[in-house]
Every structure is written in structure tokens, then in C-alpha cells.
PDBQT receptor file of N, H, CA, C and O in Angstrom, charges set to zero:
ATOM      1  N   MET A   1      99.600  94.895  90.464  1.00  0.00    +0.000 N 
ATOM      2  CA  MET A   1      99.641  96.078  89.616  1.00  0.00    +0.000 C 
ATOM      3  C   MET A   1      99.407  97.317  90.479  1.00  0.00    +0.000 C 
ATOM      4  O   MET A   1      98.613  97.297  91.419  1.00  0.00    +0.000 OA
ATOM      5  N   GLN A   2     100.100  98.371  90.147  1.00  0.00    +0.000 N 
ATOM      6  H   GLN A   2     100.745  98.388  89.383  1.00  0.00    +0.000 HD
ATOM      7  CA  GLN A   2      99.989  99.610  90.896  1.00  0.00    +0.000 C 
ATOM      8  C   GLN A   2      98.739 100.378  90.485  1.00  0.00    +0.000 C 
ATOM      9  O   GLN A   2      98.281 100.297  89.346  1.00  0.00    +0.000 OA
ATOM     10  N   THR A   3      98.208 101.119  91.439  1.00  0.00    +0.000 N 
ATOM     11  H   THR A   3      98.580 101.184  92.364  1.00  0.00    +0.000 HD
ATOM     12  CA  THR A   3      97.032 101.927  91.142  1.00  0.00    +0.000 C 
ATOM     13  C   THR A   3      97.463 103.269  90.569  1.00  0.00    +0.000 C 
ATOM     14  O   THR A   3      98.629 103.652  90.652  1.00  0.00    +0.000 OA
ATOM     15  N   GLU A   4      96.507 103.968  89.990  1.00  0.00    +0.000 N 
ATOM     16  H   GLU A   4      95.559 103.657  89.922  1.00  0.00    +0.000 HD
ATOM     17  CA  GLU A   4      96.783 105.297  89.446  1.00  0.00    +0.000 C 
ATOM     18  C   GLU A   4      97.293 106.226  90.549  1.00  0.00    +0.000 C 
ATOM     19  O   GLU A   4      98.208 107.019  90.326  1.00  0.00    +0.000 OA
ATOM     20  N   LYS A   5      96.705 106.126  91.723  1.00  0.00    +0.000 N 
ATOM     21  H   LYS A   5      95.962 105.482  91.904  1.00  0.00    +0.000 HD
ATOM     22  CA  LYS A   5      97.111 106.972  92.853  1.00  0.00    +0.000 C 
ATOM     23  C   LYS A   5      98.559 106.686  93.260  1.00  0.00    +0.000 C 
ATOM     24  O   LYS A   5      99.326 107.614  93.518  1.00  0.00    +0.000 OA
ATOM     25  N   GLU A   6      98.931 105.413  93.318  1.00  0.00    +0.000 N 
ATOM     26  H   GLU A   6      98.308 104.659  93.109  1.00  0.00    +0.000 HD
ATOM     27  CA  GLU A   6     100.301 105.038  93.676  1.00  0.00    +0.000 C 
ATOM     28  C   GLU A   6     101.296 105.539  92.629  1.00  0.00    +0.000 C 
ATOM     29  O   GLU A   6     102.357 106.060  92.972  1.00  0.00    +0.000 OA
ATOM     30  N   LEU A   7     100.950 105.378  91.369  1.00  0.00    +0.000 N 
ATOM     31  H   LEU A   7     100.088 104.954  91.091  1.00  0.00    +0.000 HD
ATOM     32  CA  LEU A   7     101.835 105.842  90.295  1.00  0.00    +0.000 C 
ATOM     33  C   LEU A   7     101.996 107.355  90.343  1.00  0.00    +0.000 C 
ATOM     34  O   LEU A   7     103.107 107.866  90.198  1.00  0.00    +0.000 OA
ATOM     35  N   ASN A   8     100.898 108.074  90.545  1.00  0.00    +0.000 N 
ATOM     36  H   ASN A   8      99.996 107.659  90.663  1.00  0.00    +0.000 HD
ATOM     37  CA  ASN A   8     100.980 109.530  90.635  1.00  0.00    +0.000 C 
ATOM     38  C   ASN A   8     101.854 109.965  91.808  1.00  0.00    +0.000 C 
ATOM     39  O   ASN A   8     102.612 110.928  91.689  1.00  0.00    +0.000 OA
ATOM     40  N   ALA A   9     101.757 109.270  92.932  1.00  0.00    +0.000 N 
ATOM     41  H   ALA A   9     101.141 108.488  93.028  1.00  0.00    +0.000 HD
ATOM     42  CA  ALA A   9     102.582 109.596  94.099  1.00  0.00    +0.000 C 
ATOM     43  C   ALA A   9     104.064 109.379  93.788  1.00  0.00    +0.000 C 
ATOM     44  O   ALA A   9     104.904 110.200  94.156  1.00  0.00    +0.000 OA
ATOM     45  N   LYS A  10     104.380 108.276  93.113  1.00  0.00    +0.000 N 
ATOM     46  H   LYS A  10     103.697 107.609  92.814  1.00  0.00    +0.000 HD
ATOM     47  CA  LYS A  10     105.770 108.001  92.749  1.00  0.00    +0.000 C 
ATOM     48  C   LYS A  10     106.282 109.017  91.729  1.00  0.00    +0.000 C 
ATOM     49  O   LYS A  10     107.430 109.456  91.808  1.00  0.00    +0.000 OA
ATOM     50  N   ILE A  11     105.443 109.385  90.785  1.00  0.00    +0.000 N 
ATOM     51  H   ILE A  11     104.511 109.028  90.721  1.00  0.00    +0.000 HD
ATOM     52  CA  ILE A  11     105.819 110.388  89.783  1.00  0.00    +0.000 C 
ATOM     53  C   ILE A  11     106.105 111.720  90.468  1.00  0.00    +0.000 C 
ATOM     54  O   ILE A  11     107.091 112.387  90.153  1.00  0.00    +0.000 OA
ATOM     55  N   MET A  12     105.247 112.103  91.398  1.00  0.00    +0.000 N 
ATOM     56  H   MET A  12     104.446 111.562  91.654  1.00  0.00    +0.000 HD
ATOM     57  CA  MET A  12     105.460 113.362  92.126  1.00  0.00    +0.000 C 
ATOM     58  C   MET A  12     106.764 113.317  92.920  1.00  0.00    +0.000 C 
ATOM     59  O   MET A  12     107.515 114.292  92.935  1.00  0.00    +0.000 OA
ATOM     60  N   ALA A  13     107.033 112.196  93.574  1.00  0.00    +0.000 N 
ATOM     61  H   ALA A  13     106.423 111.404  93.562  1.00  0.00    +0.000 HD
ATOM     62  CA  ALA A  13     108.245 112.064  94.382  1.00  0.00    +0.000 C 
ATOM     63  C   ALA A  13     109.505 112.162  93.524  1.00  0.00    +0.000 C 
ATOM     64  O   ALA A  13     110.440 112.881  93.877  1.00  0.00    +0.000 OA
ATOM     65  N   ILE A  14     109.536 111.453  92.414  1.00  0.00    +0.000 N 
ATOM     66  H   ILE A  14     108.776 110.869  92.128  1.00  0.00    +0.000 HD
ATOM     67  CA  ILE A  14     110.739 111.476  91.578  1.00  0.00    +0.000 C 
ATOM     68  C   ILE A  14     110.888 112.820  90.865  1.00  0.00    +0.000 C 
ATOM     69  O   ILE A  14     112.007 113.291  90.659  1.00  0.00    +0.000 OA
ATOM     70  N   THR A  15     109.771 113.436  90.488  1.00  0.00    +0.000 N 
ATOM     71  H   THR A  15     108.862 113.053  90.655  1.00  0.00    +0.000 HD
ATOM     72  CA  THR A  15     109.827 114.756  89.859  1.00  0.00    +0.000 C 
ATOM     73  C   THR A  15     110.375 115.782  90.846  1.00  0.00    +0.000 C 
ATOM     74  O   THR A  15     111.204 116.616  90.481  1.00  0.00    +0.000 OA
ATOM     75  N   THR A  16     109.919 115.722  92.080  1.00  0.00    +0.000 N 
ATOM     76  H   THR A  16     109.246 115.045  92.376  1.00  0.00    +0.000 HD
ATOM     77  CA  THR A  16     110.420 116.627  93.119  1.00  0.00    +0.000 C 
ATOM     78  C   THR A  16     111.903 116.392  93.352  1.00  0.00    +0.000 C 
ATOM     79  O   THR A  16     112.673 117.344  93.481  1.00  0.00    +0.000 OA
ATOM     80  N   GLN A  17     112.302 115.133  93.406  1.00  0.00    +0.000 N 
ATOM     81  H   GLN A  17     111.676 114.360  93.302  1.00  0.00    +0.000 HD
ATOM     82  CA  GLN A  17     113.712 114.800  93.596  1.00  0.00    +0.000 C 
ATOM     83  C   GLN A  17     114.566 115.367  92.461  1.00  0.00    +0.000 C 
ATOM     84  O   GLN A  17     115.628 115.939  92.708  1.00  0.00    +0.000 OA
ATOM     85  N   ILE A  18     114.113 115.211  91.241  1.00  0.00    +0.000 N 
ATOM     86  H   ILE A  18     113.251 114.747  91.040  1.00  0.00    +0.000 HD
ATOM     87  CA  ILE A  18     114.856 115.731  90.092  1.00  0.00    +0.000 C 
ATOM     88  C   ILE A  18     114.952 117.250  90.175  1.00  0.00    +0.000 C 
ATOM     89  O   ILE A  18     116.029 117.811  89.971  1.00  0.00    +0.000 OA
ATOM     90  N   LYS A  19     113.850 117.917  90.468  1.00  0.00    +0.000 N 
ATOM     91  H   LYS A  19     112.976 117.462  90.633  1.00  0.00    +0.000 HD
ATOM     92  CA  LYS A  19     113.851 119.382  90.514  1.00  0.00    +0.000 C 
ATOM     93  C   LYS A  19     114.710 119.923  91.648  1.00  0.00    +0.000 C 
ATOM     94  O   LYS A  19     115.328 120.977  91.499  1.00  0.00    +0.000 OA
ATOM     95  N   GLU A  20     114.763 119.218  92.788  1.00  0.00    +0.000 N 
ATOM     96  H   GLU A  20     114.261 118.362  92.909  1.00  0.00    +0.000 HD
ATOM     97  CA  GLU A  20     115.552 119.686  93.922  1.00  0.00    +0.000 C 
ATOM     98  C   GLU A  20     117.035 119.367  93.776  1.00  0.00    +0.000 C 
ATOM     99  O   GLU A  20     117.882 120.213  94.063  1.00  0.00    +0.000 OA
ATOM    100  N   LYS A  21     117.354 118.161  93.336  1.00  0.00    +0.000 N 
ATOM    101  H   LYS A  21     116.666 117.473  93.103  1.00  0.00    +0.000 HD
ATOM    102  CA  LYS A  21     118.748 117.732  93.276  1.00  0.00    +0.000 C 
ATOM    103  C   LYS A  21     119.417 118.004  91.936  1.00  0.00    +0.000 C 
ATOM    104  O   LYS A  21     120.638 118.149  91.865  1.00  0.00    +0.000 OA
ATOM    105  N   HIS A  22     118.617 118.073  90.870  1.00  0.00    +0.000 N 
ATOM    106  H   HIS A  22     117.625 117.956  90.927  1.00  0.00    +0.000 HD
ATOM    107  CA  HIS A  22     119.160 118.264  89.527  1.00  0.00    +0.000 C 
ATOM    108  C   HIS A  22     118.298 119.260  88.748  1.00  0.00    +0.000 C 
ATOM    109  O   HIS A  22     117.666 118.882  87.761  1.00  0.00    +0.000 OA
ATOM    110  N   PRO A  23     118.263 120.518  89.173  1.00  0.00    +0.000 N 
ATOM    111  CA  PRO A  23     117.378 121.490  88.507  1.00  0.00    +0.000 C 
ATOM    112  C   PRO A  23     117.673 121.662  87.018  1.00  0.00    +0.000 C 
ATOM    113  O   PRO A  23     116.802 122.088  86.260  1.00  0.00    +0.000 OA
ATOM    114  N   GLU A  24     118.872 121.338  86.603  1.00  0.00    +0.000 N 
ATOM    115  H   GLU A  24     119.579 120.991  87.219  1.00  0.00    +0.000 HD
ATOM    116  CA  GLU A  24     119.223 121.457  85.190  1.00  0.00    +0.000 C 
ATOM    117  C   GLU A  24     118.445 120.462  84.324  1.00  0.00    +0.000 C 
ATOM    118  O   GLU A  24     118.380 120.627  83.105  1.00  0.00    +0.000 OA
ATOM    119  N   LEU A  25     117.866 119.451  84.928  1.00  0.00    +0.000 N 
ATOM    120  H   LEU A  25     117.919 119.317  85.917  1.00  0.00    +0.000 HD
ATOM    121  CA  LEU A  25     117.071 118.468  84.185  1.00  0.00    +0.000 C 
ATOM    122  C   LEU A  25     115.611 118.886  84.028  1.00  0.00    +0.000 C 
ATOM    123  O   LEU A  25     114.851 118.219  83.327  1.00  0.00    +0.000 OA
ATOM    124  N   SER A  26     115.218 119.968  84.665  1.00  0.00    +0.000 N 
ATOM    125  H   SER A  26     115.835 120.510  85.235  1.00  0.00    +0.000 HD
ATOM    126  CA  SER A  26     113.819 120.419  84.600  1.00  0.00    +0.000 C 
ATOM    127  C   SER A  26     113.370 120.655  83.166  1.00  0.00    +0.000 C 
ATOM    128  O   SER A  26     112.219 120.384  82.822  1.00  0.00    +0.000 OA
ATOM    129  N   LYS A  27     114.268 121.157  82.328  1.00  0.00    +0.000 N 
ATOM    130  H   LYS A  27     115.203 121.377  82.606  1.00  0.00    +0.000 HD
ATOM    131  CA  LYS A  27     113.918 121.393  80.927  1.00  0.00    +0.000 C 
ATOM    132  C   LYS A  27     113.528 120.085  80.236  1.00  0.00    +0.000 C 
ATOM    133  O   LYS A  27     112.590 120.057  79.440  1.00  0.00    +0.000 OA
ATOM    134  N   GLN A  28     114.243 119.011  80.539  1.00  0.00    +0.000 N 
ATOM    135  H   GLN A  28     115.005 119.034  81.186  1.00  0.00    +0.000 HD
ATOM    136  CA  GLN A  28     113.903 117.708  79.954  1.00  0.00    +0.000 C 
ATOM    137  C   GLN A  28     112.518 117.256  80.395  1.00  0.00    +0.000 C 
ATOM    138  O   GLN A  28     111.772 116.679  79.604  1.00  0.00    +0.000 OA
ATOM    139  N   LEU A  29     112.172 117.512  81.643  1.00  0.00    +0.000 N 
ATOM    140  H   LEU A  29     112.777 117.981  82.286  1.00  0.00    +0.000 HD
ATOM    141  CA  LEU A  29     110.849 117.125  82.141  1.00  0.00    +0.000 C 
ATOM    142  C   LEU A  29     109.758 117.860  81.386  1.00  0.00    +0.000 C 
ATOM    143  O   LEU A  29     108.731 117.279  81.035  1.00  0.00    +0.000 OA
ATOM    144  N   ASP A  30     109.987 119.145  81.136  1.00  0.00    +0.000 N 
ATOM    145  H   ASP A  30     110.822 119.617  81.421  1.00  0.00    +0.000 HD
ATOM    146  CA  ASP A  30     108.991 119.958  80.438  1.00  0.00    +0.000 C 
ATOM    147  C   ASP A  30     108.800 119.532  78.986  1.00  0.00    +0.000 C 
ATOM    148  O   ASP A  30     107.742 119.771  78.404  1.00  0.00    +0.000 OA
ATOM    149  N   GLU A  31     109.815 118.904  78.401  1.00  0.00    +0.000 N 
ATOM    150  H   GLU A  31     110.675 118.710  78.875  1.00  0.00    +0.000 HD
ATOM    151  CA  GLU A  31     109.760 118.529  76.991  1.00  0.00    +0.000 C 
ATOM    152  C   GLU A  31     109.312 117.086  76.754  1.00  0.00    +0.000 C 
ATOM    153  O   GLU A  31     109.225 116.648  75.607  1.00  0.00    +0.000 OA
ATOM    154  N   MET A  32     109.032 116.357  77.809  1.00  0.00    +0.000 N 
ATOM    155  H   MET A  32     109.103 116.713  78.741  1.00  0.00    +0.000 HD
ATOM    156  CA  MET A  32     108.610 114.965  77.645  1.00  0.00    +0.000 C 
ATOM    157  C   MET A  32     107.233 114.910  77.000  1.00  0.00    +0.000 C 
ATOM    158  O   MET A  32     106.390 115.763  77.277  1.00  0.00    +0.000 OA
ATOM    159  N   PRO A  33     106.988 113.913  76.139  1.00  0.00    +0.000 N 
ATOM    160  CA  PRO A  33     105.707 113.824  75.417  1.00  0.00    +0.000 C 
ATOM    161  C   PRO A  33     104.470 113.822  76.309  1.00  0.00    +0.000 C 
ATOM    162  O   PRO A  33     103.433 114.355  75.915  1.00  0.00    +0.000 OA
ATOM    163  N   ILE A  34     104.555 113.241  77.491  1.00  0.00    +0.000 N 
ATOM    164  H   ILE A  34     105.397 112.808  77.811  1.00  0.00    +0.000 HD
ATOM    165  CA  ILE A  34     103.368 113.210  78.352  1.00  0.00    +0.000 C 
ATOM    166  C   ILE A  34     103.041 114.606  78.869  1.00  0.00    +0.000 C 
ATOM    167  O   ILE A  34     101.884 114.898  79.173  1.00  0.00    +0.000 OA
ATOM    168  N   THR A  35     104.056 115.478  78.974  1.00  0.00    +0.000 N 
ATOM    169  H   THR A  35     104.996 115.241  78.728  1.00  0.00    +0.000 HD
ATOM    170  CA  THR A  35     103.793 116.837  79.440  1.00  0.00    +0.000 C 
ATOM    171  C   THR A  35     103.401 117.758  78.297  1.00  0.00    +0.000 C 
ATOM    172  O   THR A  35     102.835 118.827  78.525  1.00  0.00    +0.000 OA
ATOM    173  N   ILE A  36     103.700 117.349  77.061  1.00  0.00    +0.000 N 
ATOM    174  H   ILE A  36     104.160 116.481  76.875  1.00  0.00    +0.000 HD
ATOM    175  CA  ILE A  36     103.290 118.106  75.871  1.00  0.00    +0.000 C 
ATOM    176  C   ILE A  36     102.583 117.130  74.930  1.00  0.00    +0.000 C 
ATOM    177  O   ILE A  36     103.162 116.723  73.923  1.00  0.00    +0.000 OA
ATOM    178  N   PRO A  37     101.366 116.755  75.234  1.00  0.00    +0.000 N 
ATOM    179  CA  PRO A  37     100.678 115.772  74.390  1.00  0.00    +0.000 C 
ATOM    180  C   PRO A  37     100.373 116.327  73.007  1.00  0.00    +0.000 C 
ATOM    181  O   PRO A  37     100.215 117.534  72.825  1.00  0.00    +0.000 OA
ATOM    182  N   ASP A  38     100.292 115.421  72.034  1.00  0.00    +0.000 N 
ATOM    183  H   ASP A  38     100.420 114.440  72.182  1.00  0.00    +0.000 HD
ATOM    184  CA  ASP A  38      99.983 115.843  70.671  1.00  0.00    +0.000 C 
ATOM    185  C   ASP A  38      98.492 115.726  70.372  1.00  0.00    +0.000 C 
ATOM    186  O   ASP A  38      98.070 115.851  69.222  1.00  0.00    +0.000 OA
ATOM    187  N   GLU A  39      97.711 115.489  71.398  1.00  0.00    +0.000 N 
ATOM    188  H   GLU A  39      98.053 115.387  72.332  1.00  0.00    +0.000 HD
ATOM    189  CA  GLU A  39      96.257 115.417  71.264  1.00  0.00    +0.000 C 
ATOM    190  C   GLU A  39      95.634 116.486  72.154  1.00  0.00    +0.000 C 
ATOM    191  O   GLU A  39      96.222 116.886  73.159  1.00  0.00    +0.000 OA
ATOM    192  N   SER A  40      94.449 116.944  71.784  1.00  0.00    +0.000 N 
ATOM    193  H   SER A  40      93.972 116.619  70.968  1.00  0.00    +0.000 HD
ATOM    194  CA  SER A  40      93.806 117.979  72.590  1.00  0.00    +0.000 C 
ATOM    195  C   SER A  40      93.274 117.434  73.916  1.00  0.00    +0.000 C 
ATOM    196  O   SER A  40      93.289 118.149  74.918  1.00  0.00    +0.000 OA
ATOM    197  N   ASN A  41      92.813 116.206  73.941  1.00  0.00    +0.000 N 
ATOM    198  H   ASN A  41      92.801 115.625  73.127  1.00  0.00    +0.000 HD
ATOM    199  CA  ASN A  41      92.317 115.574  75.171  1.00  0.00    +0.000 C 
ATOM    200  C   ASN A  41      92.920 114.176  75.308  1.00  0.00    +0.000 C 
ATOM    201  O   ASN A  41      92.238 113.178  75.075  1.00  0.00    +0.000 OA
ATOM    202  N   PRO A  42      94.195 114.104  75.686  1.00  0.00    +0.000 N 
ATOM    203  CA  PRO A  42      94.841 112.792  75.750  1.00  0.00    +0.000 C 
ATOM    204  C   PRO A  42      94.274 111.941  76.887  1.00  0.00    +0.000 C 
ATOM    205  O   PRO A  42      93.905 112.454  77.944  1.00  0.00    +0.000 OA
ATOM    206  N   GLU A  43      94.216 110.649  76.650  1.00  0.00    +0.000 N 
ATOM    207  H   GLU A  43      94.516 110.232  75.792  1.00  0.00    +0.000 HD
ATOM    208  CA  GLU A  43      93.763 109.723  77.687  1.00  0.00    +0.000 C 
ATOM    209  C   GLU A  43      94.964 109.344  78.546  1.00  0.00    +0.000 C 
ATOM    210  O   GLU A  43      95.976 108.861  78.038  1.00  0.00    +0.000 OA
ATOM    211  N   ILE A  44      94.845 109.564  79.839  1.00  0.00    +0.000 N 
ATOM    212  H   ILE A  44      94.023 109.956  80.252  1.00  0.00    +0.000 HD
ATOM    213  CA  ILE A  44      95.904 109.193  80.762  1.00  0.00    +0.000 C 
ATOM    214  C   ILE A  44      95.423 107.961  81.518  1.00  0.00    +0.000 C 
ATOM    215  O   ILE A  44      94.420 108.004  82.230  1.00  0.00    +0.000 OA
ATOM    216  N   ASN A  45      96.155 106.865  81.353  1.00  0.00    +0.000 N 
ATOM    217  H   ASN A  45      96.970 106.830  80.775  1.00  0.00    +0.000 HD
ATOM    218  CA  ASN A  45      95.772 105.626  82.030  1.00  0.00    +0.000 C 
ATOM    219  C   ASN A  45      96.984 105.049  82.760  1.00  0.00    +0.000 C 
ATOM    220  O   ASN A  45      98.071 105.626  82.725  1.00  0.00    +0.000 OA
ATOM    221  N   ILE A  46      96.793 103.934  83.406  1.00  0.00    +0.000 N 
ATOM    222  H   ILE A  46      95.910 103.466  83.435  1.00  0.00    +0.000 HD
ATOM    223  CA  ILE A  46      97.861 103.337  84.209  1.00  0.00    +0.000 C 
ATOM    224  C   ILE A  46      99.077 102.994  83.349  1.00  0.00    +0.000 C 
ATOM    225  O   ILE A  46     100.213 103.181  83.785  1.00  0.00    +0.000 OA
ATOM    226  N   LYS A  47      98.854 102.500  82.147  1.00  0.00    +0.000 N 
ATOM    227  H   LYS A  47      97.932 102.347  81.792  1.00  0.00    +0.000 HD
ATOM    228  CA  LYS A  47      99.971 102.154  81.259  1.00  0.00    +0.000 C 
ATOM    229  C   LYS A  47     100.806 103.394  80.938  1.00  0.00    +0.000 C 
ATOM    230  O   LYS A  47     102.035 103.339  80.979  1.00  0.00    +0.000 OA
ATOM    231  N   ILE A  48     100.162 104.487  80.627  1.00  0.00    +0.000 N 
ATOM    232  H   ILE A  48      99.164 104.532  80.594  1.00  0.00    +0.000 HD
ATOM    233  CA  ILE A  48     100.868 105.729  80.299  1.00  0.00    +0.000 C 
ATOM    234  C   ILE A  48     101.610 106.264  81.520  1.00  0.00    +0.000 C 
ATOM    235  O   ILE A  48     102.749 106.716  81.407  1.00  0.00    +0.000 OA
ATOM    236  N   LEU A  49     100.968 106.213  82.683  1.00  0.00    +0.000 N 
ATOM    237  H   LEU A  49     100.043 105.845  82.775  1.00  0.00    +0.000 HD
ATOM    238  CA  LEU A  49     101.625 106.672  83.906  1.00  0.00    +0.000 C 
ATOM    239  C   LEU A  49     102.851 105.820  84.216  1.00  0.00    +0.000 C 
ATOM    240  O   LEU A  49     103.884 106.350  84.625  1.00  0.00    +0.000 OA
ATOM    241  N   LYS A  50     102.748 104.507  84.026  1.00  0.00    +0.000 N 
ATOM    242  H   LYS A  50     101.909 104.077  83.694  1.00  0.00    +0.000 HD
ATOM    243  CA  LYS A  50     103.880 103.609  84.265  1.00  0.00    +0.000 C 
ATOM    244  C   LYS A  50     105.023 103.918  83.303  1.00  0.00    +0.000 C 
ATOM    245  O   LYS A  50     106.184 103.942  83.713  1.00  0.00    +0.000 OA
ATOM    246  N   GLU A  51     104.713 104.154  82.039  1.00  0.00    +0.000 N 
ATOM    247  H   GLU A  51     103.771 104.135  81.706  1.00  0.00    +0.000 HD
ATOM    248  CA  GLU A  51     105.742 104.506  81.057  1.00  0.00    +0.000 C 
ATOM    249  C   GLU A  51     106.416 105.825  81.430  1.00  0.00    +0.000 C 
ATOM    250  O   GLU A  51     107.631 105.969  81.291  1.00  0.00    +0.000 OA
ATOM    251  N   TYR A  52     105.628 106.780  81.902  1.00  0.00    +0.000 N 
ATOM    252  H   TYR A  52     104.642 106.663  82.015  1.00  0.00    +0.000 HD
ATOM    253  CA  TYR A  52     106.180 108.073  82.312  1.00  0.00    +0.000 C 
ATOM    254  C   TYR A  52     107.089 107.895  83.526  1.00  0.00    +0.000 C 
ATOM    255  O   TYR A  52     108.178 108.469  83.571  1.00  0.00    +0.000 OA
ATOM    256  N   LEU A  53     106.658 107.115  84.499  1.00  0.00    +0.000 N 
ATOM    257  H   LEU A  53     105.774 106.649  84.462  1.00  0.00    +0.000 HD
ATOM    258  CA  LEU A  53     107.484 106.848  85.675  1.00  0.00    +0.000 C 
ATOM    259  C   LEU A  53     108.788 106.170  85.264  1.00  0.00    +0.000 C 
ATOM    260  O   LEU A  53     109.857 106.532  85.756  1.00  0.00    +0.000 OA
ATOM    261  N   ASP A  54     108.708 105.203  84.378  1.00  0.00    +0.000 N 
ATOM    262  H   ASP A  54     107.840 104.909  83.978  1.00  0.00    +0.000 HD
ATOM    263  CA  ASP A  54     109.913 104.525  83.890  1.00  0.00    +0.000 C 
ATOM    264  C   ASP A  54     110.860 105.508  83.201  1.00  0.00    +0.000 C 
ATOM    265  O   ASP A  54     112.075 105.430  83.382  1.00  0.00    +0.000 OA
ATOM    266  N   SER A  55     110.311 106.426  82.417  1.00  0.00    +0.000 N 
ATOM    267  H   SER A  55     109.324 106.489  82.270  1.00  0.00    +0.000 HD
ATOM    268  CA  SER A  55     111.163 107.395  81.721  1.00  0.00    +0.000 C 
ATOM    269  C   SER A  55     111.813 108.357  82.717  1.00  0.00    +0.000 C 
ATOM    270  O   SER A  55     112.963 108.755  82.528  1.00  0.00    +0.000 OA
ATOM    271  N   LEU A  56     111.097 108.730  83.767  1.00  0.00    +0.000 N 
ATOM    272  H   LEU A  56     110.163 108.407  83.920  1.00  0.00    +0.000 HD
ATOM    273  CA  LEU A  56     111.692 109.582  84.806  1.00  0.00    +0.000 C 
ATOM    274  C   LEU A  56     112.830 108.846  85.508  1.00  0.00    +0.000 C 
ATOM    275  O   LEU A  56     113.891 109.418  85.756  1.00  0.00    +0.000 OA
ATOM    276  N   ASN A  57     112.602 107.587  85.824  1.00  0.00    +0.000 N 
ATOM    277  H   ASN A  57     111.740 107.121  85.623  1.00  0.00    +0.000 HD
ATOM    278  CA  ASN A  57     113.653 106.782  86.459  1.00  0.00    +0.000 C 
ATOM    279  C   ASN A  57     114.869 106.651  85.554  1.00  0.00    +0.000 C 
ATOM    280  O   ASN A  57     116.002 106.700  86.032  1.00  0.00    +0.000 OA
ATOM    281  N   ASN A  58     114.650 106.487  84.257  1.00  0.00    +0.000 N 
ATOM    282  H   ASN A  58     113.729 106.448  83.868  1.00  0.00    +0.000 HD
ATOM    283  CA  ASN A  58     115.763 106.383  83.309  1.00  0.00    +0.000 C 
ATOM    284  C   ASN A  58     116.561 107.673  83.237  1.00  0.00    +0.000 C 
ATOM    285  O   ASN A  58     117.791 107.640  83.184  1.00  0.00    +0.000 OA
ATOM    286  N   ILE A  59     115.878 108.802  83.234  1.00  0.00    +0.000 N 
ATOM    287  H   ILE A  59     114.879 108.828  83.277  1.00  0.00    +0.000 HD
ATOM    288  CA  ILE A  59     116.573 110.095  83.218  1.00  0.00    +0.000 C 
ATOM    289  C   ILE A  59     117.463 110.212  84.446  1.00  0.00    +0.000 C 
ATOM    290  O   ILE A  59     118.627 110.601  84.348  1.00  0.00    +0.000 OA
ATOM    291  N   LEU A  60     116.910 109.874  85.590  1.00  0.00    +0.000 N 
ATOM    292  H   LEU A  60     115.965 109.558  85.670  1.00  0.00    +0.000 HD
ATOM    293  CA  LEU A  60     117.660 109.984  86.838  1.00  0.00    +0.000 C 
ATOM    294  C   LEU A  60     118.841 109.022  86.862  1.00  0.00    +0.000 C 
ATOM    295  O   LEU A  60     119.926 109.396  87.307  1.00  0.00    +0.000 OA
ATOM    296  N   LYS A  61     118.653 107.787  86.390  1.00  0.00    +0.000 N 
ATOM    297  H   LYS A  61     117.772 107.483  86.028  1.00  0.00    +0.000 HD
ATOM    298  CA  LYS A  61     119.743 106.809  86.366  1.00  0.00    +0.000 C 
ATOM    299  C   LYS A  61     120.871 107.255  85.441  1.00  0.00    +0.000 C 
ATOM    300  O   LYS A  61     122.046 107.113  85.780  1.00  0.00    +0.000 OA
ATOM    301  N   LYS A  62     120.520 107.794  84.276  1.00  0.00    +0.000 N 
ATOM    302  H   LYS A  62     119.565 107.910  84.001  1.00  0.00    +0.000 HD
ATOM    303  CA  LYS A  62     121.537 108.254  83.328  1.00  0.00    +0.000 C 
ATOM    304  C   LYS A  62     122.321 109.430  83.889  1.00  0.00    +0.000 C 
ATOM    305  O   LYS A  62     123.512 109.582  83.616  1.00  0.00    +0.000 OA
ATOM    306  N   TYR A  63     121.651 110.254  84.670  1.00  0.00    +0.000 N 
ATOM    307  H   TYR A  63     120.684 110.130  84.892  1.00  0.00    +0.000 HD
ATOM    308  CA  TYR A  63     122.299 111.456  85.188  1.00  0.00    +0.000 C 
ATOM    309  C   TYR A  63     123.150 111.157  86.411  1.00  0.00    +0.000 C 
ATOM    310  O   TYR A  63     124.208 111.759  86.593  1.00  0.00    +0.000 OA
ATOM    311  N   ASP A  64     122.699 110.233  87.249  1.00  0.00    +0.000 N 
ATOM    312  H   ASP A  64     121.840 109.744  87.102  1.00  0.00    +0.000 HD
ATOM    313  CA  ASP A  64     123.465 109.901  88.464  1.00  0.00    +0.000 C 
ATOM    314  C   ASP A  64     124.601 109.028  88.078  1.00  0.00    +0.000 C 
ATOM    315  O   ASP A  64     125.385 108.620  88.935  1.00  0.00    +0.000 OA
TER     316      ASP A  64
């Protein structure tokens, strides 16, 4: 299982890749539920980070 640090590093890498190579997708990143939580103090855990990473990968796969 991946650690929180590893997941955050992968999220940062793919987010940077999307912003540099596909800036038109930045709006989608800003509108994702993890970036606009519906709770005042959302709990961020490994499961949520993994789901977010998977959703970023899906966006990139659909676009490429």
C-alpha cells in the first residue's frame, strides 16, 4: 500500500503535468470534489488520496 507522502507526490506530479501540457483542463481540476469539499473540515486519508489520484489519471487518459 502506498503512503500518504507517496500519493501526494504522485498527485503533485500528475497535476503539474496536466497544468503544463493541458492547461485547458485546469478548470476541471478546480471543480473536483476533493478540491471543493462539502464539509468544513474534511478528513483526508489514504483512501481519498488514492481516489483523487485515480480520478486525475482518468482525466488525463480521456484527454490523451
